[in-house]
N, C-alpha and C positions, 0 to 999 in steps of 0.2 A: 504494500500500500504506500502511496505517496503522501507524506506528511509535510511537504515543503510549505503548504499553505499555513501551517502553524507558525513557523519562523517568519514568514512573510507578514502575517497579521501582527505579530509582535513588533517587527521592524517598522511596519507602517504606523503603528501607534506611537512608538518612540520617536521616529523621524518626523512624523506629522506634528506631534506635540512640540518638538524642538523648532521646527520650521515656523509653526504658527506663533510661537513665543518670539521668534526673531522678527515677525511682522510688527510687534508692539502690542501693548495692552490697551485695548480700546473697548469700552463697553459696547454691546451690540447696538444700542440706541444711538450711538455716536459714530458709527462706521460711516466712512465716506462711500460714495458710489464705487470707487475703485476697490476699496476694502471689501465691500459686499460682493462685488463681482469675483474677486479672488477667492473668497470663502465659498461661493457657489461653484466655482471651477474646481477647487481643491477637493471637495467632497467626492464627486465621482472619479476624480483622478486618482485618489488614494485607494479606491476599491479595485482599480484595474489589475494590480499585481495578484490579487486573490483570484482573479479570473484568468490566470495564466499569462498575463502580459509581463513584459520585462520590468522588474522592480526597479532596476537602476535607471532606466529611461524615465520611469514615472517620477522617481525622486529627483532626477535631474531637471525634469520639466517643472516640478514644484519649486525647486531652488531658483530656476530662471524666472518664474512668475513672481516669486517673493522678492528677488533682487530688483526686478523691474519696478515693483511697487515702492521699494525703498528709494530707488533713484527718482521716481516721480515725486515722492514726498519731499525729497531733498530739493528738487527743482521748485516745487510749490513753495517751500519755506523760504528759499533764497530770492526768488524772482517774482515781483508783484504782478507783472503782466501774465506770467504763466499761471499764477494763483487765480487771477481773475478769469482767465480763459477756462481753467480746469474746474474751479469751484463756483464761479459766478460771483456776483457782487450783491451787496445789500440794496434793497429797493424801499424807498419811502412810500408808504401806503396811505398814511394820514399826515397832512401837513397843515399846521395852524388850525387844527381841529376839523379840517375838511378832508373827506375821502377823495383821493385822486381818482378821477374817472379813467377807466380803461386799465388801471393797474390790476384790479381783481381778475379780469379776464386773462391778462398776460401771465399772471401767476397761477392761473387755473384754480382760483380760490373763490368760493361762494360767499355771500353775505353771512350765511350761517357759519361757515368755516372761519371767517374773520372774527365773528363774535365769539366763537369757541376759543380761538387763540387768545383773544383779549381776556376772556374769563380765566384761561390758564395763567395769564400774566397778572391776574388779580384785579382786572378792570371789568366792571359789570355794566358800565354805561359808556357807550362810544363817545358821548358828548364830553366826557371827562378827559379825553386824550388830546394833548397838544400835538405830539408826533408819535407815529408808530412806524417801525421799520421791520421788514422781513429780512433777516440776515441771510447770508449765503448758505448757511447750514439749514435754513428753514425755520429757525426759531424767531419769535417776535420780540423786539425790544420796544418798550413803551415809555414815553415821557408824559406825565400827567400835566394838566394845566396847573399853574402855580396855586390857585385857590383850591385845588383838589388833591394836591400832593400831600403825603403824610408829613407831619412835623419832623424836622431834623433835630439833632442834639443842639445845634446852634440856635434854632428857633426857640427851643425850650429854655435854653440858658438866657436868651434875650428876654423872654417873657418873665422868667424868674427874677432877673435883675430889675425889670420894670416894676414888678410887684413889690420887691424889696425896697426900691427907691420911693415908692408911694406910701410905704408904711411908716 
């Protein structure tokens, strides 16, 4: 009986774990498009040796894929234009409290989706927003109108000094 599939399975787990560790520690929710693509490619690729494919060719392919990702990440980190091309750029969606027309469609975002993202950011009334930006990674950044923003430590200290001066 051929039991080479046992050592192949063990080698795949060990080599696969080491290679994935080399790609970096990124939570699943924060994977970039490239990272997600590599993960989707590596799964079926790692099973090929068990199906009697050449294990060394498979591991070599995985190494090349992961090195390519590392090179792309280095380029993205060092060069702004490449970062913008690869990851996109942030888009202002609300400016001076007004929704920019046409931006929702270009972002493929519905009014309900916008409201859901605002709620996730802790804003329950669109009228409270001075600026809202969809970042390159898809998250929303929100700046509230001054009269709707929570008090800062500085605001509280000023109020405290005002009260103390009046006593």
